[in-house]
C-alpha positions as MATLAB code, in Angstrom:
seq = 'MKSNSDFYWPVLTRPGVAHFARPVTAMAAKIDKDTCTGCEVCVGVCPTEAIAMKDGVAVVSVSEGACVDCGACVGEGPCDAITMS';
ca = [
       6.448   -5.201    8.410;
       4.431   -2.135    9.324;
       0.868   -2.403   10.507;
      -2.112   -0.276    9.568;
      -1.754    1.541   12.880;
       1.537    3.005   11.611;
      -0.343    4.938    8.950;
      -3.866    5.379   10.323;
      -5.453    6.336   13.579;
      -8.974    5.564   14.792;
     -11.553    8.329   14.676;
     -14.763    7.836   16.609;
     -17.627    9.030   14.449;
     -20.259    8.077   17.033;
     -20.156    6.036   20.235;
     -18.799    2.571   19.549;
     -18.077    3.160   15.845;
     -14.499    3.828   14.783;
     -13.215    4.568   11.307;
      -9.607    4.979   10.331;
      -8.280    8.241    8.960;
      -4.970    8.937    7.308;
      -2.789   11.604    8.839;
      -1.955   14.640    6.730;
       1.574   13.271    6.307;
       0.379    9.920    4.919;
       2.939    7.734    3.228;
       2.673    6.608   -0.353;
       3.698    3.263   -1.865;
       6.585    3.608   -4.318;
       7.782    0.804   -6.588;
      11.362    0.782   -7.856;
      10.885   -0.452  -11.413;
      14.566   -1.308  -11.745;
      14.430   -3.578   -8.675;
      11.023   -5.187   -9.345;
      11.362   -8.731  -10.680;
       7.720   -9.089  -11.726;
       6.986  -11.834   -9.190;
       3.421  -10.487   -8.643;
       3.443  -11.220   -4.889;
       2.479   -7.612   -4.127;
      -0.502   -7.862   -6.494;
      -1.868  -10.740   -4.443;
      -1.428   -9.098   -1.027;
      -2.882   -5.678   -1.870;
      -6.264   -5.497   -0.103;
      -7.618   -2.839   -2.481;
      -6.216   -4.274   -5.718;
      -4.310   -1.024   -6.281;
      -1.230   -2.817   -7.663;
      -1.186   -4.246  -11.151;
       1.413   -5.519  -13.572;
       2.401   -3.408  -16.565;
       5.151   -4.386  -18.979;
       6.413   -7.025  -16.546;
       6.731   -4.788  -13.478;
       4.368   -3.816  -10.662;
       2.709   -0.396  -10.752;
       0.493    1.383   -8.221;
      -2.829    2.590   -9.614;
      -3.065    6.328  -10.077;
      -6.818    6.229   -9.448;
      -7.615    8.389   -6.442;
      -8.368    6.262   -3.429;
      -7.101    3.005   -4.947;
      -4.005    2.792   -2.745;
      -4.875    3.344    0.906;
      -1.227    3.368    2.014;
      -1.710    0.376    4.331;
       1.803   -0.981    3.725;
       0.648   -4.561    3.150;
       2.822   -4.774    0.029;
       6.053   -3.561    1.665;
       8.587   -6.332    2.109;
       6.366   -9.024    0.611;
       8.268   -9.713   -2.600;
      11.729  -11.261   -2.824;
      13.329   -8.057   -4.119;
      12.009   -5.393   -1.683;
      11.065   -3.105   -4.583;
       8.221   -1.399   -2.669;
       8.781    1.250   -0.037;
       6.567    3.789    1.705;
       7.657    7.394    1.339;
];
């Protein structure tokens, strides 16, 4: 499983305070609807609640900023329907 450091790097905004910024080539979570079994595991592990169920399959919210491309959902379900690309 990938860690946040694979997609973000720390940016010091002032001494002792770091924020994480996405690189220009940030990945995006993609869900294969044909592979998704609707187990809802990814919904529970998403730290920003960007994944929801629609018609029995997982979908990533299209709201800007909802998915932060952290990769927490990748490899969590039994079917490996989510990838970062």
